[in-house]
C-alpha positions, 0 to 999 in steps of 0.5 A, a space after each residue: 588155388 591156395 588152401 586156407 587153414 583156420 583153427 576150429 574151436 567148436 567140438 560138434 563142428 570138429 567131429 562132424 568134419 572128421 566123420 565127413 571124411 571117414 576120419 580116425 577116432 584119434 582125430 576126434 575132439 575127445 582124444 585131443 582133450 585127453 592128450 591136452 590134459 597129459 602134457 600135450 597142446 592141441 590145435 585143430 585146423 580145418 583146411 578150406 577151399 572157397 569156404 568148403 572143407 577139403 581137409 582137417 587135422 588134429 595137431 598135437 604139440 609137445 614142448 621141447 627144450 630151447 631152441 627146438 620149440 616143439 614137435 608137432 604130431 598128427 596121429 592117423 591123420 590128416 583127413 582130406 577129400 579123395 585125391 587131395 591128401 598131399 595138398 592138405 598135408 602141405 597146407 597143414 605143414 605150412 601152417 604148423 611152421 608159421 604158427 607154432 614154429 615147430 622143429 618138425 611135423 611127424 605124421 602117421 596117416 591112416 593110408 595104405 602103404 601102397 596108396 598114391 598119397 603114401 607114394 607121393 610123400 618123398 617128393 613132397 619133402 617128407 622123410 620116413 622115420 623109424 620112430 614109430 608110435 602106431 604100428 603100421 602092420 595091422 589087421 583091418 576088418 571090412 565090416 561091410 561084409 556079412 557076419 557069415 563072411 567075417 566068420 568064414 575068414 577066421 581060422 577054424 580054431 578061432 571059430 571053435 573057441 568063439 563057440 566054446 567060450 560063448 557056452 561058458 557061464 560068462 556074461 558078455 556085455 558093455 562095461 559101465 563107467 562105474 565098472 572102470 576100476 575093475 578094468 584097471 585092476 585087470 589091466 594092471 594084472 595083465 601088464 604085470 604078467 606081460 611086462 609092459 608099462 601103462 599110464 596112471 589111472 587118470 589117463 584112462 578115466 580121461 579117455 572115457 570121459 572125453 570120448 564118451 560113446 566114442 570109447 566103448 568097453 566090452 567085458 566078460 563077467 563071471 557073475 559080477 567079477 570082470 575076467 576080461 575086457 576090450 576097450 575101443 575108440 570109435 569114429 563114424 567109420 573106424 573102430 580102433 582097439 586101445 586096450 585089453 586084458 584078462 585074468 588067469 580065469 578069463 584066459 582059461 575060459 578063452 573069454 577073449 575070443 567071444 569078447 572080440 567077436 562081440 566087439 566086432 558085432 557091436 561096431 558093425 551094428 553101429 554102421 562102422 565099416 573098418 575095425 582096426 586091431 591096432 598093430 601086429 607084431 611077432 608075438 602071442 597077442 598077434 597070433 591071436 589076432 591073426 585068427 580073426 582074418 585071412 589077411 593083414 594090412 600095411 599102412 603108410 608108417 611114420 613120416 617126418 617133415 623138417 620145419 626148421 634149419 635146426 631139424 638135421 641137428 635135432 634129428 641126427 646129430 644132437 644127442 639131447 635132441 634125439 633123446 627129447 624126440 624119443 621122450 616126446 614120442 614115447 609119451 603117446 605109447 601105451 
């Protein structure tokens, strides 16, 4: 039976649909609202069969120079009923082509790399892309495990540092909205030290406002002074690390160890079952992350579906098109 794709314009209805199929926080209404305020358009669609929801997708659209119209992107989606992933994705692709006439649809689904759905993508016309936004190699904790089991999977050194940093004269707690400027000051200090780029302050305040309780921030405080923070996005099933930073004092006190453990405990207490560390590279930050588990995860990665006869020119031959694609994708990066 043909699936019917219809727009959804009611926040509560949308978030309920995402959570009903264990969707990622980047598929929540508030994440789309933030992107819509920063150079993207957003279209949220429900995929129906006989009136019942079998899937959903929050589609971000980046305008491109004529004649390419736009690039469509789905971050860690779409959602679908078990075993219906490719059907839902095909229906969404047809919708994007007919409604937005985008040159391509790019996806980074929240699927394991060895899943049946991921293996079925090439036969459905999808091509693997190297223009990655969200790193597929990551670490996802199963929060249905007990705290003792989670601690047991950590390295001995990580457990030691959690105990040691918890004994320091620091307070670990949730950060309030009024304390966001402190987080931004620490983040800027961290970015300068580590030499990575960040958005304007308004972008981060928009995330906090638009996601609300779905955007918890935890901090380590020395008195009233923030020395480390960890910022998450959370849906009903998945917690995803967004940003974090430390001062030199926080680093010396190993505050990031107890801080991350606090965040894991808080997400577990919410009933969340997946805690995603948001990517693993071969760097010091990833080495720190590795200490929290005895495994790693590989997700499906980035895939493109050409929707226009111009797609081969856009993706492979036209230098300006390639530059536009890189710019369009880069705006999503931290």
